[in-house]
N, CA, C and O of each residue as an XYZ file, in Angstrom:
868
protein
N      12.218    -21.610     21.993
C      11.796    -20.250     21.998
C      10.421    -20.149     22.575
O       9.426    -20.637     22.038
N      10.424    -19.531     23.624
C       8.994    -19.231     24.280
C       7.993    -18.404     23.414
O       8.323    -17.801     22.392
N       6.761    -18.441     23.925
C       5.823    -17.380     23.204
C       6.097    -16.175     23.542
O       5.904    -15.283     22.716
N       6.548    -15.908     24.676
C       6.826    -14.480     25.199
C       8.127    -13.832     24.358
O       8.189    -12.648     24.025
N       9.126    -14.818     24.089
C      10.227    -14.256     23.147
C       9.879    -14.080     21.791
O      10.432    -13.155     21.196
N       9.016    -14.833     21.149
C       8.369    -14.766     19.990
C       7.605    -13.278     19.940
O       7.860    -12.427     19.087
N       6.789    -13.147     20.827
C       5.964    -11.919     20.655
C       6.964    -10.698     20.867
O       6.817     -9.678     20.193
N       7.943    -10.805     21.772
C       8.859     -9.746     21.845
C       9.585     -9.371     20.610
O       9.767     -8.217     20.221
N      10.011    -10.539     19.989
C      10.845    -10.281     18.520
C       9.903     -9.747     17.493
O      10.383     -9.008     16.634
N       8.540    -10.040     17.462
C       7.479     -9.482     16.388
C       7.276     -8.142     16.734
O       7.415     -7.317     15.831
N       6.909     -7.667     18.109
C       6.694     -6.489     18.388
C       8.011     -5.423     18.070
O       7.889     -4.290     17.606
N       9.205     -6.049     18.419
C      10.390     -5.165     18.078
C      10.396     -4.969     16.561
O      10.450     -3.842     16.069
N      10.333     -6.234     15.732
C      10.502     -5.991     14.283
C       9.505     -5.194     13.746
O       9.845     -4.483     12.800
N       8.260     -5.137     14.152
C       7.221     -4.292     13.453
C       7.499     -2.779     13.885
O       7.341     -1.828     13.119
N       7.923     -2.679     15.175
C       8.241     -1.184     15.435
C       9.516     -0.584     14.884
O       9.682      0.600     14.591
N      10.401     -1.579     14.783
C      11.554     -0.921     13.938
C      11.408     -0.801     12.654
O      11.930      0.129     12.040
N      10.617     -1.803     12.028
C      10.241     -1.630     10.392
C       9.421     -0.183     10.191
O       9.540      0.528      9.194
N       8.701      0.061     11.162
C       7.948      1.221     10.921
C       8.537      2.460     11.302
O       8.130      3.483     10.752
N       9.477      2.526     12.202
C      10.218      3.759     12.642
C      11.525      4.035     11.747
O      11.927      5.172     11.499
N      12.161      2.812     11.277
C      13.217      2.970     10.282
C      12.880      3.226      8.920
O      13.513      3.991      8.192
N      11.681      2.449      8.528
C      11.023      2.631      7.101
C      12.184      2.228      6.109
O      12.713      3.109      5.431
N      12.621      0.814      6.005
C      13.344      0.379      4.938
C      13.000      0.728      3.658
O      13.915      1.048      2.900
N      11.740      0.733      3.215
C      11.375      1.115      1.921
C      11.568      2.484      1.542
O      12.032      2.825      0.454
N      11.176      3.327      2.528
C      11.424      4.868      2.300
C      12.885      5.117      2.129
O      13.281      5.852      1.224
N      13.704      4.535      2.962
C      15.072      4.656      2.959
C      15.727      4.271      1.554
O      16.546      4.996      0.988
N      15.287      3.082      1.070
C      15.721      2.568     -0.228
C      15.275      3.495     -1.288
O      16.000      3.490     -2.283
N      14.255      4.292     -1.318
C      13.838      4.951     -2.484
C      14.598      6.409     -2.324
O      15.022      6.987     -3.325
N      14.730      6.917     -1.115
C      15.639      8.111     -0.988
C      17.034      7.858     -1.227
O      17.784      8.707     -1.708
N      17.386      6.713     -0.900
C      18.986      6.314     -1.245
C      19.084      6.214     -2.866
O      20.102      6.539     -3.476
N      18.000      5.766     -3.439
C      18.237      5.595     -5.137
C      18.045      6.986     -5.676
O      18.449      7.266     -6.805
N      17.438      7.877     -4.900
C      17.453      9.263     -5.608
C      18.817     10.033     -5.246
O      19.371     10.768     -6.063
N      19.279      9.817     -4.034
C      20.620     10.533     -3.816
C      21.851     10.118     -4.405
O      22.845     10.822     -4.583
N      21.677      8.729     -4.734
C      22.926      8.067     -5.400
C      22.610      7.648     -6.881
O      22.993      6.589     -7.380
N      21.922      8.534     -7.473
C      21.766      8.408     -8.938
C      22.876      8.150     -9.817
O      22.983      7.195    -10.587
N      23.801      9.213     -9.607
C      25.114      9.325    -10.382
C      26.192      8.465    -10.081
O      27.186      8.489    -10.807
N      26.112      7.499     -8.838
C      27.099      6.656     -8.239
C      27.224      5.478     -8.835
O      26.137      4.977     -9.122
N      28.241      4.799     -9.152
C      28.407      3.387     -9.813
C      28.227      2.353     -8.506
O      28.407      2.646     -7.324
N      27.846      1.144     -9.023
C      27.566     -0.026     -8.036
C      28.469     -0.100     -7.004
O      27.989     -0.261     -5.882
N      29.842     -0.010     -7.131
C      30.623     -0.304     -5.965
C      30.542      0.779     -5.053
O      30.468      0.536     -3.848
N      30.548      2.110     -5.538
C      30.151      3.339     -4.654
C      28.969      3.304     -3.743
O      28.922      3.760     -2.600
N      27.928      2.641     -4.472
C      26.698      2.552     -3.936
C      26.587      1.529     -2.785
O      25.909      1.634     -1.763
N      27.429      0.471     -3.181
C      27.631     -0.607     -1.963
C      28.347     -0.011     -0.780
O      27.881     -0.242      0.336
N      29.441      0.741     -0.902
C      30.176      1.410     -0.019
C      29.379      2.363      0.931
O      29.506      2.344      2.155
N      28.602      3.140      0.290
C      27.638      4.024      0.902
C      26.685      3.483      1.773
O      26.455      3.964      2.882
N      26.044      2.363      1.249
C      24.934      1.642      1.845
C      25.570      1.109      2.979
O      25.078      1.393      4.071
N      26.532      0.418      2.937
C      27.182     -0.455      4.092
C      27.640      0.384      5.082
O      27.435      0.060      6.251
N      28.340      1.610      4.773
C      28.910      2.516      5.966
C      27.736      2.969      6.376
O      27.666      2.924      7.604
N      26.690      3.428      5.819
C      25.446      4.117      6.457
C      24.924      3.118      7.407
O      24.832      3.505      8.572
N      24.548      1.856      7.131
C      23.884      0.984      7.874
C      24.882      0.601      9.096
O      24.367      0.361     10.188
N      26.123      0.545      8.970
C      26.952      0.102     10.010
C      26.989      1.381     11.135
O      26.995      1.192     12.352
N      27.008      2.451     10.618
C      27.079      3.739     11.385
C      25.831      3.807     12.292
O      25.892      3.897     13.519
N      24.597      3.750     11.509
C      23.374      3.772     12.146
C      23.297      2.534     13.269
O      22.823      2.705     14.392
N      23.794      1.358     12.829
C      23.707      0.278     13.834
C      24.427      0.531     14.961
O      24.007      0.050     16.013
N      25.526      1.251     14.966
C      26.358      1.501     16.227
C      25.623      2.552     17.053
O      25.604      2.551     18.284
N      25.056      3.396     16.318
C      24.261      4.464     16.880
C      23.104      3.977     17.805
O      22.958      4.344     18.971
N      22.309      3.114     17.142
C      21.304      2.516     17.813
C      21.430      1.413     18.915
O      20.570      1.137     19.751
N      22.726      0.801     18.757
C      23.151     -0.036     19.651
C      23.553      0.587     20.968
O      23.241      0.140     22.072
N      24.319      1.726     20.726
C      24.642      2.260     21.982
C      23.495      2.764     22.741
O      23.545      2.655     23.966
N      22.300      3.386     22.103
C      21.088      3.713     22.560
C      20.497      2.479     23.346
O      19.922      2.558     24.432
N      20.720      1.370     22.653
C      19.909      0.147     23.320
C      20.613     -0.204     24.676
O      20.036     -0.547     25.708
N      21.919     -0.062     24.497
C      22.750     -0.529     25.743
C      22.769      0.630     26.868
O      22.677      0.304     28.051
N      22.874      1.813     26.540
C      23.082      2.924     27.693
C      21.919      4.014     27.552
O      21.916      5.033     28.243
N      20.959      3.730     26.629
C      19.893      4.908     26.646
C      19.115      5.088     27.917
O      18.923      6.204     28.400
N      18.640      3.896     28.490
C      17.884      3.933     29.788
C      18.772      4.371     30.694
O      18.233      5.138     31.492
N      20.095      4.167     30.928
C      20.848      4.484     31.930
C      21.206      5.997     31.982
O      21.382      6.634     33.021
N      21.294      6.505     30.658
C      21.485      7.870     30.388
C      20.380      8.809     30.938
O      20.544      9.786     31.668
N      19.022      8.228     30.354
C      17.869      9.057     30.928
C      17.649      8.900     32.441
O      17.045      9.754     33.091
N      18.188      7.722     33.008
C      18.182      7.899     34.466
C      18.787      8.812     35.170
O      18.380      9.196     36.267
N      19.961      9.295     34.509
C      20.884     10.264     35.181
C      20.082     11.628     35.022
O      20.484     12.586     35.682
N      19.024     11.779     34.230
C      18.157     13.127     34.228
C      16.816     12.764     34.960
O      15.798     13.446     34.840
N      16.899     11.695     35.686
C      15.558     11.499     36.677
C      14.502     11.182     35.980
O      13.404     11.337     36.514
N      14.584     10.667     34.629
C      13.513     10.026     33.880
C      13.152      8.592     34.257
O      13.890      7.631     34.043
N      11.954      8.531     34.836
C      11.527      7.105     35.118
C      11.088      6.363     34.002
O      10.775      6.986     32.987
N      11.001      4.914     34.028
C      10.559      3.948     32.904
C       9.066      4.489     32.526
O       8.795      4.822     31.373
N       8.203      4.544     33.498
C       6.899      4.966     33.119
C       6.838      6.357     32.263
O       6.190      6.490     31.225
N       7.535      7.248     32.812
C       7.607      8.466     32.054
C       8.226      8.277     30.419
O       7.831      8.976     29.485
N       9.120      7.347     30.307
C       9.642      7.011     29.119
C       8.752      6.337     28.175
O       8.809      6.542     26.963
N       7.924      5.525     28.736
C       6.817      4.815     27.975
C       5.831      5.533     27.598
O       5.265      5.319     26.526
N       5.469      6.515     28.438
C       4.403      7.340     27.821
C       4.929      8.468     26.792
O       4.278      8.732     25.781
N       6.029      9.060     27.075
C       6.778      9.960     26.216
C       7.071      9.112     24.850
O       6.685      9.544     23.764
N       7.747      7.933     24.965
C       8.036      7.413     23.676
C       6.735      6.850     23.020
O       6.561      6.875     21.802
N       5.921      6.389     23.823
C       4.428      6.132     22.944
C       3.887      7.115     22.297
O       3.433      6.909     21.172
N       3.821      8.590     22.982
C       3.367      9.625     22.174
C       4.148     10.021     20.869
O       3.583     10.468     19.871
N       5.464      9.820     20.969
C       6.329     10.095     19.800
C       6.071      8.981     18.720
O       6.004      9.257     17.522
N       5.942      7.820     19.168
C       5.586      6.773     18.077
C       4.164      6.890     17.450
O       3.961      6.633     16.263
N       3.057      7.349     18.432
C       2.051      7.703     17.786
C       1.999      8.716     16.814
O       1.274      8.521     15.838
N       2.662      9.806     16.907
C       2.821     10.886     16.210
C       3.334     10.372     14.568
O       2.885     10.760     13.489
N       4.424      9.370     14.839
C       5.110      9.075     13.573
C       3.950      8.040     12.909
O       3.860      8.031     11.681
N       3.160      7.265     13.616
C       2.335      6.392     13.179
C       1.152      7.143     12.324
O       0.775      6.686     11.245
N       0.612      8.312     12.890
C      -0.318      9.093     12.236
C       0.097      9.578     11.031
O      -0.683      9.663     10.083
N       1.467      9.969     10.950
C       2.132     10.441      9.661
C       2.085      9.442      8.585
O       1.796      9.685      7.414
N       2.445      8.111      9.163
C       2.471      7.072      8.232
C       1.299      6.869      7.801
O       1.237      6.896      6.571
N       0.196      6.646      8.409
C      -1.252      6.326      7.836
C      -1.714      7.311      6.998
O      -2.389      6.954      6.033
N      -1.476      8.548      7.180
C      -1.779      9.627      6.273
C      -0.809      9.984      5.137
O      -1.048     10.929      4.385
N       0.430      9.120      5.007
C       1.363      9.191      3.988
C       1.935     10.642      4.118
O       2.058     11.293      3.081
N       2.282     11.178      5.278
C       2.930     12.325      5.364
C       4.395     12.173      5.764
O       4.784     11.253      6.484
N       5.214     13.154      5.242
C       6.530     13.111      5.510
C       6.761     13.453      6.976
O       6.174     14.423      7.453
N       7.612     12.686      7.745
C       7.841     13.097      9.096
C       9.299     13.098      9.569
O      10.114     12.229      9.259
N       9.550     14.169     10.357
C      11.110     14.294     10.632
C      11.464     13.453     11.643
O      12.623     13.465     12.057
N      10.439     12.541     12.218
C      10.784     11.620     13.252
C      11.222     10.327     12.647
O      11.839      9.519     13.342
N      10.907     10.050     11.238
C      11.202      8.786     10.633
C      11.776      8.849      9.207
O      12.029      7.845      8.542
N      11.994     10.356      8.718
C      12.609     10.519      7.636
C      13.301     11.766      7.686
O      13.444     12.339      8.766
N      13.780     12.279      6.538
C      14.396     13.615      6.426
C      13.494     14.653      5.972
O      12.499     14.317      5.330
N      13.712     15.842      6.218
C      12.922     17.098      5.922
C      13.379     17.402      4.493
O      14.344     16.879      3.935
N      12.552     18.321      3.976
C      12.933     18.882      2.698
C      14.201     19.610      2.781
O      14.962     19.512      1.818
N      14.583     20.405      3.898
C      15.691     21.065      3.953
C      16.993     20.023      4.091
O      18.035     20.270      3.484
N      16.862     18.925      4.873
C      17.923     18.062      4.914
C      18.170     17.398      3.758
O      19.326     17.100      3.458
N      16.981     17.046      2.870
C      17.295     16.657      1.427
C      18.069     17.399      0.545
O      18.916     16.895     -0.192
N      17.739     18.883      0.611
C      18.508     19.827     -0.228
C      19.989     19.806      0.177
O      20.925     19.740     -0.620
N      20.093     19.874      1.605
C      21.624     19.783      1.967
C      22.392     18.553      1.644
O      23.595     18.612      1.392
N      21.673     17.355      1.645
C      22.417     16.221      1.255
C      22.709     16.063     -0.065
O      23.653     15.340     -0.385
N      21.938     16.720     -1.021
C      22.187     16.735     -2.364
C      23.512     17.300     -2.923
O      23.966     17.015     -4.030
N      24.105     18.179     -1.979
C      25.343     18.948     -2.153
C      26.455     18.082     -1.689
O      27.578     18.435     -2.051
N      26.356     16.995     -0.944
C      27.252     16.324     -0.149
C      27.845     15.093     -1.044
O      27.052     14.315     -1.574
N      29.290     14.926     -1.206
C      29.777     13.825     -1.937
C      29.519     12.344     -1.278
O      29.421     11.302     -1.927
N      29.432     12.466      0.085
C      29.430     11.355      0.812
C      28.052     11.414      1.850
O      28.048     12.073      2.890
N      26.946     10.640      1.387
C      25.813     10.892      2.327
C      25.524      9.736      3.340
O      24.469      9.571      3.952
N      26.804      8.864      3.414
C      26.614      7.884      4.342
C      26.313      8.027      5.653
O      25.629      7.211      6.272
N      26.895      9.254      6.233
C      26.752      9.696      7.725
C      25.515     10.436      7.750
O      24.591     10.069      8.476
N      25.430     11.461      7.004
C      24.146     12.475      6.731
C      23.775     12.414      5.379
O      24.663     12.691      4.573
N      22.607     12.098      4.921
C      21.363     11.908      5.944
C      21.249     10.404      5.985
O      20.325     10.019      6.701
N      21.960      9.447      5.393
C      21.757      8.133      5.443
C      21.595      7.631      6.877
O      20.501      7.316      7.345
N      22.738      7.575      7.539
C      22.953      6.855      8.847
C      21.882      7.640      9.767
O      21.030      6.995     10.377
N      21.939      8.940      9.846
C      21.025      9.607     10.752
C      20.839     10.973      9.923
O      21.786     11.650      9.521
N      19.575     11.258      9.739
C      18.314     10.699     10.493
C      17.462      9.772      9.714
O      16.362      9.404     10.124
N      17.987      9.387      8.562
C      17.088      8.442      7.685
C      16.962      7.069      8.306
O      15.814      6.626      8.362
N      18.081      6.207      8.851
C      17.925      4.983      9.495
C      17.859      5.326     11.129
O      16.816      5.027     11.710
N      18.672      5.789     11.696
C      18.802      6.129     13.080
C      18.223      7.539     13.365
O      18.939      8.489     13.678
N      16.905      7.607     13.237
C      16.354      8.940     13.379
C      15.738      9.142     14.887
O      15.952      8.268     15.727
N      15.104     10.103     15.159
C      14.386     10.049     16.553
C      13.343      8.941     16.868
O      13.210      8.541     18.024
N      12.627      8.462     15.878
C      11.603      7.603     15.957
C      12.325      6.231     16.452
O      11.989      5.691     17.506
N      13.347      5.711     15.607
C      14.165      4.570     15.844
C      14.952      4.535     17.085
O      15.201      3.449     17.607
N      15.370      5.656     17.605
C      16.259      5.737     18.903
C      15.235      5.822     20.031
O      15.491      5.335     21.133
N      14.167      6.387     19.793
C      13.092      6.379     20.939
C      12.623      4.900     21.053
O      12.473      4.376     22.157
N      12.389      4.223     19.860
C      11.958      2.847     19.962
C      12.756      1.874     20.608
O      12.327      0.991     21.350
N      14.009      2.085     20.275
C      15.096      1.068     20.757
C      15.287      1.154     22.218
O      15.411      0.160     22.934
N      15.306      2.423     22.655
C      15.238      2.726     24.308
C      14.096      2.104     25.014
O      14.176      1.484     26.074
N      12.922      2.352     24.256
C      11.720      1.819     24.922
C      11.390      0.482     24.859
O      10.560      0.029     25.647
N      11.918     -0.203     24.042
C      11.876     -1.651     23.840
C      12.865     -2.397     24.700
O      12.521     -3.414     25.302
N      14.105     -1.901     24.768
C      15.208     -2.353     25.726
C      14.469     -2.224     27.282
O      14.464     -3.185     28.052
N      13.885     -0.972     27.609
C      13.452     -0.807     28.768
C      12.362     -1.755     29.153
O      12.345     -2.291     30.261
N      11.446     -1.962     28.230
C      10.411     -3.165     28.213
C      10.924     -4.447     28.506
O      10.336     -5.194     29.289
N      12.064     -4.788     27.890
C      12.713     -6.117     28.348
C      13.068     -6.282     29.638
O      13.144     -7.404     30.138
N      13.337     -5.105     30.343
C      13.398     -5.246     31.880
C      14.657     -5.947     32.432
O      14.694     -6.582     33.486
N      15.833     -5.718     31.458
C      16.966     -6.451     31.891
C      17.110     -7.899     31.682
O      18.151     -8.450     32.039
N      15.951     -8.703     31.016
C      16.025     -9.893     30.783
C      16.848    -10.168     29.596
O      16.566     -9.587     28.548
N      17.892    -11.037     29.647
C      19.027    -11.252     28.480
C      18.186    -11.680     27.430
O      18.203    -10.995     26.408
N      17.456    -12.669     27.471
C      16.857    -13.250     26.327
C      15.890    -12.347     25.506
O      15.792    -12.368     24.279
N      15.114    -11.466     26.453
C      14.208    -10.371     25.692
C      15.057     -9.412     25.125
O      14.720     -8.932     24.042
N      16.114     -9.037     25.667
C      17.039     -7.941     25.232
C      17.583     -8.516     23.887
O      17.631     -7.821     22.872
N      17.981     -9.782     23.924
C      18.489    -10.386     22.712
C      17.633    -10.503     21.709
O      18.136    -10.453     20.587
N      16.433    -10.650     21.788
C      15.246    -10.546     20.781
C      15.169     -9.032     20.240
O      15.208     -8.883     19.019
N      15.085     -8.147     20.885
C      15.093     -6.669     20.555
C      16.234     -6.524     19.403
O      16.047     -6.221     18.225
N      17.595     -6.852     20.123
C      18.668     -6.618     19.204
C      18.772     -7.388     17.972
O      19.316     -6.983     16.944
N      18.162     -8.634     18.153
C      18.086     -9.451     16.879
C      17.136     -8.692     15.801
O      17.430     -8.590     14.610
N      16.224     -8.293     16.259
C      15.096     -7.693     15.373
C      15.707     -6.487     14.870
O      15.678     -6.297     13.654
N      16.286     -5.600     15.672
C      17.022     -4.468     15.193
C      17.942     -4.955     14.071
O      17.804     -4.472     12.947
N      18.789     -5.800     14.290
C      19.729     -6.390     13.278
C      18.796     -6.842     11.809
O      18.998     -6.420     10.671
N      18.020     -7.564     12.136
C      17.147     -7.881     10.995
C      16.550     -6.668     10.142
O      16.502     -6.774      8.916
N      16.135     -5.617     10.729
C      15.582     -4.676      9.955
C      16.618     -3.752      9.402
O      16.303     -2.956      8.517
N      17.904     -3.813      9.898
C      18.958     -3.002      9.381
C      19.476     -3.835      8.213
O      19.854     -3.335      7.153
N      19.468     -5.121      8.476
C      19.912     -6.174      7.111
C      18.843     -6.062      6.033
O      19.252     -6.122      4.873
N      17.569     -5.911      6.231
C      16.719     -5.708      5.349
C      16.759     -4.225      4.658
O      16.467     -4.076      3.471
N      17.102     -3.267      5.410
C      17.363     -1.957      4.862
C      18.413     -1.907      4.052
O      18.356     -1.167      3.070
N      19.412     -2.577      4.275
C      20.778     -2.804      3.381
C      20.545     -3.264      2.145
O      20.952     -2.792      1.083
N      19.737     -4.398      2.366
C      19.448     -5.180      0.959
C      18.598     -4.560      0.093
O      18.811     -4.683     -1.113
N      17.500     -3.794      0.558
C      16.590     -2.841     -0.168
C      17.361     -1.774     -0.823
O      17.135     -1.432     -1.983
N      18.270     -1.247     -0.085
C      19.140     -0.134     -0.733
C      19.961     -0.522     -1.886
O      20.175      0.195     -2.864
N      20.452     -1.837     -1.677
C      21.189     -2.381     -3.024
C      20.329     -2.605     -4.178
O      20.819     -2.522     -5.304
N      18.909     -2.924     -3.990
C      17.835     -3.339     -4.974
C      17.084     -1.930     -4.843
O      15.862     -2.047     -4.934
N      17.504     -0.747     -4.667
C      16.772      0.324     -4.576
C      15.999      0.731     -5.960
O      14.808      1.040     -5.915
N      16.575      0.721     -6.933
C      16.079      0.830     -8.328
C      15.003     -0.001     -8.710
O      13.988      0.488     -9.205
N      15.153     -1.378     -8.501
C      13.945     -2.211     -8.653
C      12.793     -2.089     -7.816
O      11.652     -2.308     -8.221
N      13.129     -1.685     -6.467
C      12.081     -1.629     -5.557
C      11.153     -0.428     -5.884
O       9.951     -0.531     -5.639
N      11.708      0.807     -6.477
C      11.016      1.885     -6.801
C      10.205      1.676     -8.012
O       9.081      2.133     -8.219
N      10.963      0.873     -8.843
C       9.994      0.594    -10.145
C       8.926     -0.523     -9.803
O       7.866     -0.459    -10.424
N       9.090     -1.525     -8.895
C       7.937     -2.351     -8.769
C       6.773     -1.741     -7.999
O       5.614     -1.775     -8.412
N       7.202     -1.113     -6.715
C       6.198     -0.710     -5.755
C       5.759      0.750     -6.116
O       4.600      1.073     -5.852
N       6.519      1.564     -6.643
C       6.245      3.076     -6.816
C       5.814      3.510     -5.576
O       5.751      2.780     -4.587
N       5.454      4.918     -5.610
C       5.050      5.687     -4.369
C       3.721      5.247     -3.874
O       3.464      5.567     -2.713
N       2.773      4.532     -4.574
C       1.511      4.015     -4.217
C       1.823      2.879     -3.288
O       1.380      2.910     -2.140
N       2.624      1.784     -3.750
C       3.013      0.781     -3.066
C       3.623      1.005     -1.757
O       3.202      0.408     -0.766
N       4.639      1.874     -1.698
C       5.353      2.071     -0.607
C       4.287      2.767      0.478
O       4.380      2.532      1.682
N       3.422      3.514      0.004
C       2.505      4.220      1.100
C       1.437      3.022      1.583
O       1.064      2.909      2.751
N       1.060      2.257      0.627
C       0.221      1.156      1.208
C       0.941      0.223      2.350
O       0.319     -0.026      3.383
N       2.171     -0.253      2.156
C       2.886     -0.873      3.086
C       2.951      0.072      4.327
O       2.602     -0.360      5.426
N       3.370      1.296      4.180
C       3.696      2.093      5.275
C       2.357      2.312      6.186
O       2.382      2.309      7.417
N       1.250      2.491      5.439
C      -0.094      2.773      6.138
C      -0.302      1.469      6.945
O      -0.541      1.677      8.134
N      -0.263      0.142      6.557
C      -0.448     -1.091      7.128
C       0.458     -1.176      8.546
O       0.014     -1.546      9.632
N       1.658     -0.798      8.303
C       2.604     -0.717      9.590
C       2.344      0.535     10.511
O       2.666      0.541     11.699
N       1.739      1.595      9.874
C       1.462      2.734     10.639
C       0.431      2.385     11.581
O       0.554      2.722     12.759
N      -0.699      1.664     11.130
C      -1.872      1.174     12.005
C      -1.300      0.269     13.228
O      -1.661      0.370     14.401
N      -0.302     -0.667     12.697
C       0.143     -1.579     13.747
C       0.948     -0.606     14.746
O       0.717     -0.657     15.954
N       1.816      0.204     14.256
C       2.795      1.068     15.271
C       1.790      1.985     16.146
O       2.101      2.322     17.288
N       0.546      2.378     15.536
C      -0.356      3.372     16.475
C      -0.785      2.369     17.609
O      -0.824      2.726     18.787
N      -1.072      1.229     17.240
C      -1.670      0.409     18.341
C      -0.562      0.139     19.369
O      -0.808      0.332     20.559
N       0.626     -0.292     18.981
C       1.659     -0.372     19.997
C       2.011      0.949     20.680
O       2.361      0.936     21.860
N       1.935      2.076     19.995
C       2.125      3.258     20.802
C       1.122      3.447     21.807
O       1.443      3.761     22.953
N       0.013      3.289     21.484
C      -1.047      3.266     22.545
C      -0.956      2.406     23.778
O      -1.316      2.744     24.905
N      -0.487      1.378     23.462
C      -0.299      0.159     24.604
C       0.983      0.772     25.261
O       1.002      0.642     26.485
N       1.945      1.346     24.768
C       3.020      1.724     25.478
C       2.640      2.942     26.388
O       3.283      3.105     27.425
N       1.685      3.759     26.076
C       1.225      4.869     26.881
C       0.413      4.290     27.938
O       0.528      4.814     29.045
N      -0.353      3.351     27.817
C      -1.317      2.678     28.645
C      -0.590      1.851     29.673
O      -1.073      1.648     30.787
N       0.655      1.342     29.261
C       1.458      0.558     30.323
C       2.238      1.696     31.220
O       2.432      1.503     32.420
N       2.605      2.708     30.659
C       3.400      3.667     31.357
C       2.358      4.502     32.284
O       2.715      4.955     33.371
N       1.158      4.657     31.818
C       0.076      5.235     32.803
C      -0.139      4.374     33.950
O      -0.188      4.853     35.083
N      -0.276      3.082     33.719
C      -0.553      2.031     34.697
C       0.396      1.880     35.654
O       0.033      1.651     36.807
N       1.845      1.989     35.311
C       3.075      1.762     36.095
C       3.316      3.139     36.874
O       4.039      3.118     37.870
N       2.744      4.309     36.456
C       3.040      5.485     37.107
C       2.453      5.734     38.517
O       2.921      6.563     39.299
N       1.293      4.872     38.794
C       0.831      5.072     39.966
C      -0.168      6.299     40.054
O      -0.688      6.673     41.105
N      -0.346      6.815     38.941
C      -1.131      8.048     38.854
C      -2.669      7.528     39.299
O      -3.293      8.118     40.181
N      -3.068      6.666     38.777
C      -4.526      6.231     38.929
C      -4.745      5.769     40.342
O      -5.838      5.872     40.898
N      -3.562      5.204     40.966
C      -3.897      4.614     42.388
C      -4.016      5.847     43.237
O      -4.877      6.011     44.101
N      -3.104      6.670     42.923
C      -3.034      7.959     43.814
C      -4.454      8.755     43.710
O      -4.881      9.410     44.661
N      -5.075      8.651     42.597
C      -6.164      9.553     42.379
C      -7.369      8.772     43.155
O      -8.149      9.389     43.881
N      -7.459      7.318     42.933
C      -8.461      6.547     43.602
C      -8.380      6.623     45.200
O      -9.369      6.514     45.925
N      -7.014      6.832     45.671
C      -6.783      7.018     47.007
C      -7.157      8.170     47.653
O      -6.934      8.303     48.856
């Protein structure tokens, strides 16, 4: 495995960890499934992760092509995706709830009345939310069609989904051990990393747009 592949995998993992938020998902999952037995919780968690995985994989494979049908260029995607991720990162650093990486209060209230939360709000928007969808399209676009780089992005996504599933099964323990403060500390660390990655995406998009070359000319 080359250094470039390792870097791609690490960037993808950090980005997906920040945008999916496995710890936040686990704590919300524990709250929404308080009255469910172990087998039911396992079924809900597995179904939610699988549905989210299908959604994110579909965007990974076809997201860039779909945007191309609307005339959206790769530089524009990098700039827009970078801004979206930067907004999510700011919310993470300041420990604010964000509709880009979690559910809103209204969505939580609606989910409380549902017998099966695996599709909504677990699969989407908790796991496969706007931030994660934007990230997977952006990262696959950065892979440039290279099979090895694309495989690293998909592998990083699978790793974060597997971690999310494991943490949901251990949700009660996670909530007791880390508490809100612990979750916020980890979120802030990854928020800073995500902010730096987001700014880099924007800079790359601006550099590839030809805007500065046109202005200089």
